C-alpha positions in Angstrom: 46.8 -116.0 172.9 48.0 -113.5 175.5 51.6 -114.1 174.2 50.6 -113.3 170.7 48.9 -110.0 171.8 52.0 -109.0 173.7 54.3 -109.8 170.8 52.1 -107.8 168.4 51.9 -104.9 170.8 55.7 -104.9 171.2 56.2 -104.9 167.4 53.7 -102.1 167.1 55.6 -100.2 169.8 58.9 -100.7 167.9 57.3 -99.4 164.7 55.9 -96.4 166.5 59.2 -95.6 168.2 60.9 -95.7 164.8 58.4 -93.3 163.2 58.7 -90.9 166.2 62.5 -91.1 166.0 62.5 -90.2 162.2 60.1 -87.3 162.8 62.1 -86.1 165.8 65.4 -86.2 163.8 63.6 -84.5 160.9 62.5 -81.7 163.3 66.1 -81.3 164.5 67.6 -81.2 161.0 64.9 -78.9 159.6 66.6 -75.5 158.8 63.4 -73.4 159.1 62.7 -74.5 162.7 65.6 -73.3 164.7 63.2 -71.6 167.1 62.6 -72.6 170.7 59.3 -74.3 169.8 61.0 -76.3 167.1 63.6 -77.6 169.5 60.9 -78.4 172.1 58.9 -80.3 169.5 61.9 -82.3 168.5 62.7 -83.1 172.1 59.1 -84.2 172.7 59.2 -86.5 169.7 62.5 -88.1 170.6 61.6 -88.5 174.3 58.3 -90.0 173.2 60.2 -92.4 170.9 62.4 -93.5 173.8 59.4 -94.0 176.1 57.6 -96.1 173.5 60.7 -98.1 172.8 61.4 -98.9 176.4 57.8 -99.9 177.0 57.9 -102.2 174.0 61.1 -103.7 175.4 59.3 -104.4 178.6 56.4 -106.0 176.7 58.8 -108.4 175.0 60.0 -109.5 178.5 56.5 -109.8 179.7 55.6 -111.9 176.6 58.5 -114.2 177.2 57.4 -114.7 180.8 53.8 -115.5 179.6 55.2 -117.9 177.0 57.2 -119.8 179.7 54.1 -119.8 182.1 51.8 -121.3 179.4 54.3 -124.0 178.5 52.5 -127.2 179.4 55.4 -129.6 179.1 57.2 -131.6 181.7 58.3 -129.5 184.6 55.6 -126.9 184.0 54.5 -126.9 187.7 55.1 -124.6 189.4 54.9 -122.0 186.8 58.4 -121.3 185.6 58.5 -117.5 186.1 57.1 -118.0 189.6 59.9 -120.3 190.7 62.1 -117.4 191.6 60.1 -116.8 194.8 61.5 -120.0 196.2 60.1 -123.6 196.4 57.9 -122.9 199.4 56.2 -119.9 197.8 56.1 -121.5 194.3 54.3 -124.5 195.6 51.3 -122.3 196.5 51.0 -120.7 193.1 47.7 -121.4 191.4 47.9 -118.9 188.5 49.4 -115.7 187.1 48.4 -112.3 185.8 50.0 -109.5 184.0 49.8 -105.8 184.7 50.3 -103.2 181.9 50.7 -100.1 184.0 53.2 -100.7 185.5 54.5 -103.6 183.5 54.8 -106.7 185.7 54.2 -110.4 185.9 52.3 -111.5 189.0 52.0 -114.9 190.5 48.7 -115.6 192.3 48.8 -117.7 195.5 46.2 -120.3 196.4 45.7 -118.7 199.9 45.1 -115.3 198.4 47.6 -112.6 197.5 50.2 -112.2 194.8 53.8 -111.6 194.4 55.7 -109.9 191.5 58.5 -111.6 189.7 61.5 -109.9 188.1 60.5 -110.9 184.6 60.3 -107.3 183.5 63.6 -105.5 184.1 63.5 -103.0 186.9 64.5 -100.0 184.8 61.6 -100.3 182.4 58.8 -98.7 184.4 60.8 -95.8 185.9 62.5 -94.9 182.5 59.2 -95.1 180.7 57.6 -92.8 183.3 60.4 -90.2 183.2 60.5 -90.1 179.4 56.7 -89.8 179.3 56.8 -86.8 181.6 59.6 -85.2 179.5 57.5 -85.8 176.4 54.4 -84.2 177.9 56.4 -81.3 179.4 58.2 -80.5 176.1 54.9 -80.9 174.1 53.1 -78.5 176.4 55.9 -76.0 176.3 56.2 -76.2 172.5 52.5 -75.6 172.2 52.6 -72.6 174.6 55.7 -71.1 172.8 54.0 -71.5 169.5 50.8 -69.8 170.7 52.9 -66.9 172.2 54.8 -66.4 168.9 51.7 -66.0 166.8 50.5 -62.4 166.2 47.0 -61.6 167.5 44.1 -62.2 165.2 45.7 -65.1 163.3 
């Protein structure tokens, strides 16, 4: 069930990224908005599209790790994504968990503790964070520039 939720979230993220990209490109190509606030708005939309797309890509990787972990066939113990920690560590695994912020797949050990696998590519969390900060900064600057450009009393 977790796999299905992750898959649907990734598909929703891809659709959202596509919509933000179209809106961002529309803002770039719009002739009437050659102002600073128009460019900042377009940059915010495009950076937001990138952040959502990279996060959705990470969700796909996380969903694949969950699918492999829930496979109950022959050779399903230790959990497949947790095998990368070595046979000594993998033999102590008694479950797994996922984290959404930051995206990661965690293997739970029987004696307590966890370790993180490389199921989600290492670039996903930093790139998502940087693009999210760019999105927020450009959005705030666009709003401030628009407020300054309005005549008083409007």
